[in-house]
Backbone bond lengths (Angstrom), bond angles and torsions (degrees), N, CA, C in turn:
res aa  C-N    CA-C-N  psi(-1)  N-CA   C-N-CA  omega(-1)  CA-C   N-CA-C  phi
1 E - - - 1.449 - - 1.524 110.10 -
2 E 1.319 116.95 -37.77 1.464 120.84 178.54 1.525 110.66 -61.23
3 Q 1.337 116.41 -39.39 1.460 120.22 179.55 1.524 111.35 -65.61
4 K 1.315 117.43 -37.18 1.456 120.57 179.41 1.518 110.57 -63.14
5 K 1.329 116.87 -42.25 1.460 120.57 178.84 1.520 110.43 -63.59
6 T 1.318 117.03 -46.17 1.456 121.24 -179.80 1.522 110.26 -64.47
7 G 1.323 117.16 -41.48 1.458 121.33 180.00 1.513 112.48 -62.59
8 S 1.329 117.21 -42.75 1.455 119.37 -179.76 1.521 111.13 -71.08
9 A 1.326 117.23 -35.08 1.462 120.10 176.47 1.520 109.70 -65.91
10 S 1.329 115.62 -40.47 1.456 120.12 178.07 1.524 110.07 -65.16
11 G 1.320 117.02 -41.17 1.458 120.94 178.29 1.515 111.98 -62.05
12 F 1.324 116.83 -40.52 1.459 121.37 179.22 1.519 110.50 -65.42
13 S 1.329 116.55 -44.15 1.466 119.07 179.34 1.523 110.70 -66.03
14 D 1.337 117.15 -33.96 1.467 120.25 176.43 1.528 110.89 -64.51
15 V 1.322 116.14 -41.40 1.464 120.28 178.71 1.526 109.84 -62.31
16 L 1.323 117.01 -45.43 1.464 120.20 178.99 1.524 111.22 -63.31
17 F 1.333 116.39 -44.49 1.461 120.86 -179.93 1.526 110.56 -59.99
18 N 1.329 116.68 -45.53 1.466 120.48 -179.85 1.524 112.11 -65.48
19 A 1.320 116.97 -35.72 1.464 120.42 178.18 1.525 110.77 -65.70
20 V 1.320 116.81 -44.64 1.468 120.69 178.53 1.528 110.07 -64.17
21 K 1.312 115.89 -40.02 1.466 121.00 178.93 1.533 110.58 -62.31
22 E 1.320 116.88 -42.11 1.462 121.26 179.47 1.529 111.20 -65.44
23 V 1.325 117.38 -41.42 1.464 120.91 177.27 1.527 109.55 -61.69
24 N 1.314 116.62 -43.13 1.462 120.87 178.32 1.530 110.91 -61.31
25 N 1.328 116.80 -42.74 1.465 120.55 178.67 1.529 111.66 -62.54
26 L 1.320 117.00 -39.91 1.464 120.37 178.26 1.526 111.28 -64.49
27 H 1.328 116.78 -37.75 1.465 120.20 178.02 1.523 111.14 -68.67
28 R 1.311 117.13 -38.11 1.472 120.01 176.82 1.525 110.78 -64.56
29 T 1.322 116.47 -41.51 1.464 120.67 177.67 1.523 110.49 -61.54
30 A 1.323 116.62 -42.60 1.463 120.99 178.20 1.527 110.63 -63.65
31 D 1.323 117.26 -41.54 1.467 120.69 178.19 1.525 111.26 -60.48
32 K 1.327 116.46 -43.54 1.474 120.39 178.86 1.524 110.74 -63.89
33 A 1.322 116.70 -40.41 1.462 120.35 179.32 1.526 110.65 -64.07
34 I 1.320 117.05 -39.54 1.466 121.21 178.11 1.524 110.24 -65.06
35 Q 1.319 116.65 -41.78 1.466 120.24 178.21 1.524 111.00 -61.62
36 N 1.325 117.19 -38.33 1.467 120.45 176.98 1.524 111.35 -62.65
37 V 1.319 116.78 -42.31 1.463 120.77 178.79 1.525 109.57 -65.42
38 Q 1.324 117.60 -42.35 1.461 120.93 179.08 1.526 111.73 -64.27
39 A 1.322 116.41 -28.78 1.466 120.80 179.23 1.529 111.33 -78.05
40 G 1.319 117.33 -2.24 1.455 120.47 176.35 1.508 114.59 104.33
41 N 1.295 118.29 3.90 1.462 121.79 178.48 1.526 108.72 -83.20
42 T 1.326 115.76 77.91 1.468 119.80 -176.06 1.520 112.38 -71.29
43 G 1.338 117.65 -17.12 1.458 120.49 176.90 1.516 111.81 -64.70
44 G 1.327 117.09 -23.04 1.451 121.37 -179.08 1.515 113.60 -95.23
45 L 1.344 115.98 13.87 1.462 119.30 -176.81 1.524 111.85 -62.32
46 H 1.316 117.46 -46.75 1.470 118.41 -178.06 1.526 111.01 -68.57
47 E 1.358 118.34 -32.52 1.465 120.20 174.91 1.533 110.78 -64.67
48 A 1.337 115.40 -37.62 1.467 119.67 178.97 1.524 110.76 -65.58
49 I 1.315 116.04 -41.72 1.468 119.89 179.61 1.526 110.37 -65.38
50 I 1.325 116.44 -41.93 1.467 120.18 178.20 1.524 110.47 -63.47
51 A 1.334 116.89 -43.54 1.468 120.69 178.93 1.523 110.92 -62.32
52 L 1.335 116.40 -40.44 1.470 119.94 177.65 1.522 111.44 -62.97
53 E 1.315 117.01 -42.96 1.466 120.55 179.67 1.524 111.67 -65.34
54 K 1.334 116.59 -41.35 1.467 119.57 177.16 1.522 110.52 -60.93
55 A 1.326 116.36 -44.54 1.462 120.55 179.94 1.525 110.80 -63.85
56 D 1.328 116.36 -42.06 1.463 120.55 -179.48 1.526 111.39 -65.09
57 I 1.323 116.73 -45.65 1.469 120.55 -179.89 1.523 110.87 -63.53
58 S 1.329 116.62 -43.01 1.467 119.35 -179.62 1.523 111.15 -65.42
59 F 1.337 116.89 -38.36 1.461 119.54 179.09 1.523 110.98 -66.95
60 R 1.334 116.51 -44.31 1.464 119.11 179.43 1.523 111.64 -64.00
61 T 1.327 116.79 -36.73 1.464 120.60 177.01 1.520 110.61 -64.46
62 M 1.343 116.13 -45.23 1.459 120.44 178.72 1.532 110.71 -61.58
63 L 1.319 116.75 -40.26 1.461 120.89 179.25 1.531 111.04 -65.06
64 T 1.322 117.41 -39.36 1.462 121.40 177.75 1.524 110.99 -64.40
65 V 1.327 116.55 -43.71 1.468 120.61 177.64 1.518 110.01 -62.21
66 R 1.326 116.64 -42.91 1.470 121.00 178.28 1.529 110.45 -58.63
67 N 1.323 116.41 -46.55 1.462 120.23 -179.39 1.525 111.63 -62.92
68 K 1.325 117.08 -39.43 1.467 120.65 178.10 1.526 110.93 -66.10
69 L 1.329 116.85 -39.21 1.469 120.06 177.25 1.526 110.99 -63.26
70 I 1.314 116.49 -41.92 1.467 120.14 178.89 1.523 110.27 -65.04
71 E 1.330 117.04 -42.63 1.466 120.28 177.66 1.526 110.98 -60.64
72 A 1.323 117.09 -43.33 1.465 120.78 179.61 1.523 110.61 -63.78
73 Y 1.325 116.70 -42.71 1.466 120.72 178.46 1.528 110.46 -61.65
74 Q 1.322 116.71 -45.17 1.465 120.17 -179.99 1.524 111.15 -63.74
75 E 1.314 116.95 -37.94 1.467 120.89 177.72 1.523 110.69 -64.15
76 I 1.315 117.03 -42.10 1.467 121.01 177.72 1.522 110.24 -63.56
77 M 1.320 117.01 -40.28 1.466 120.51 -179.05 1.532 111.51 -67.59
78 R 1.333 117.34 -26.47 1.468 120.48 178.76 1.525 112.60 -80.02
79 M 1.320 116.95 -15.76 1.467 120.13 -178.88 1.519 110.65 -66.02
80 Q 1.313 114.66 140.26 1.459 119.48 177.06 1.519 108.91 -93.09
81 V 1.317 114.11 137.49 1.470 119.33 -178.15 1.504 109.99 -96.33
C-alpha cells in the first residue's frame, strides 16, 4: 500500500513536470518565431502569432491549474481533524 501511495504521488509530480516542460517548450518556439520575424522573415508572421497565442494560452492554463491547486491545499489546511 505504501508503494501505491508513492507511485501515485510520483505520477502526479511527473504529470506536473511534463506540463511545465511543455509550456516552456511552447514559449521557446514562440521566441524563435519572433526572432525569425525580427530577422525579416515576414512570411512567418502568422506562424509567429500562432506560436505566441499557443504559448500564452498554455501559460494561462498552467497558472489557473496552479491557483486551483493552491486553493485546494489551503482548503485542506483549514480542515479540522
